[in-house]
C-alpha positions in Angstrom: 26.2 -2.3 -43.1 26.4 -6.0 -43.5 28.0 -8.7 -41.5 30.2 -11.7 -42.3 28.6 -15.0 -41.5 31.1 -16.0 -38.8 30.6 -12.8 -36.8 26.8 -13.3 -36.8 26.9 -17.0 -36.0 29.0 -16.3 -32.9 27.1 -13.2 -31.7 24.7 -14.1 -28.8 22.1 -11.4 -29.8 22.2 -12.4 -33.5 21.6 -16.0 -32.4 18.6 -14.8 -30.3 17.2 -12.7 -33.1 17.4 -15.7 -35.5 15.8 -18.0 -33.0 18.9 -20.2 -32.4 19.0 -19.2 -28.7 15.7 -19.0 -26.8 14.4 -15.7 -25.5 11.1 -14.4 -24.3 9.9 -11.9 -26.8 8.2 -8.7 -25.6 7.8 -6.9 -28.9 9.2 -6.8 -32.4 9.4 -4.5 -35.4 10.8 -4.9 -38.9 14.3 -4.0 -37.8 14.4 -4.6 -34.0 13.6 -7.3 -31.5 12.8 -6.8 -27.7 13.2 -9.5 -25.1 13.5 -9.9 -21.4 17.0 -9.7 -19.9 17.9 -13.0 -18.2 19.5 -11.1 -15.3 17.1 -8.2 -14.6 18.4 -5.2 -12.8 14.9 -3.8 -12.2 11.3 -5.2 -12.2 11.1 -4.3 -15.9 14.4 -5.0 -17.8 14.0 -5.6 -21.5 16.7 -5.5 -24.1 16.0 -4.0 -27.5 18.4 -5.0 -30.3 18.6 -4.3 -34.0 18.1 -7.4 -36.1 21.1 -6.4 -38.1 24.5 -6.9 -36.4 25.9 -3.5 -35.3 28.8 -3.8 -32.9 27.9 -1.0 -30.4 26.7 2.6 -30.1 30.3 3.6 -30.7 30.3 2.1 -34.2 26.9 3.5 -35.4 27.3 5.7 -38.5 24.9 7.4 -40.9 25.1 4.2 -43.0 23.1 2.4 -40.4 20.1 4.5 -41.6 17.7 4.9 -38.7 18.6 1.9 -36.6 18.8 3.9 -33.3 15.5 5.6 -33.8 14.0 2.2 -34.5 15.3 0.9 -31.2 13.9 3.9 -29.3 10.4 3.6 -31.0 10.3 -0.1 -30.1 11.5 0.8 -26.5 8.5 3.2 -26.2 6.2 0.3 -27.2 7.9 -2.0 -24.6 7.4 0.7 -21.9 3.7 0.8 -22.9 3.4 -3.0 -22.8 5.2 -3.3 -19.5 3.1 -0.5 -17.9 5.9 1.9 -17.2 5.4 4.5 -19.9 3.5 6.9 -17.6 5.4 6.3 -14.4 8.8 6.5 -16.1 11.6 4.3 -17.4 15.3 4.5 -18.3 17.0 3.8 -21.6 20.6 2.8 -21.4 23.2 1.9 -24.0 26.6 0.7 -22.6 29.8 1.0 -24.6 33.0 -0.8 -23.7 34.4 -2.7 -20.8 34.2 0.1 -18.2 30.5 0.4 -18.9 30.2 -3.4 -18.4 29.0 -4.0 -21.9 29.2 -7.8 -22.2 27.7 -8.5 -25.6 29.2 -7.0 -28.8 25.9 -6.2 -30.4 24.2 -2.8 -30.1 21.4 -3.0 -27.5 19.2 -0.7 -25.5 18.2 -1.5 -22.0 14.6 -0.5 -21.0 14.5 -0.3 -17.2 11.6 0.5 -15.0 9.0 -0.7 -12.5 10.6 1.0 -9.5 12.2 4.3 -8.7 15.7 4.2 -10.3 18.7 5.8 -8.5 20.7 8.6 -9.9 23.5 8.9 -10.6 23.4 5.6 -12.2 27.1 4.7 -11.9 
């Protein structure tokens, strides 16, 4: 469940969580941090990340003890803060190169503020 110091110090989202890289906070819980995406794909585009380094949704195991539900609960709070909880929002986790996952740290995109297209791809 832990992380070696080198991996964390090089991970962009770990550096954001620890305040080494600036971000604009939307919300925070004991185990997760939510901040605005710097290249928004919708009027509301917030990233929710665990404070602990987890590589991706593909590496989550039962040993991560509730990290995914913590992300979803914080995403619900973000949707409320951003005013899209009633109108609707999308939660997205990308895994791997074909999904265009660019940061190797588990994260949940909260997208909303306009009618989103489907299928997403």
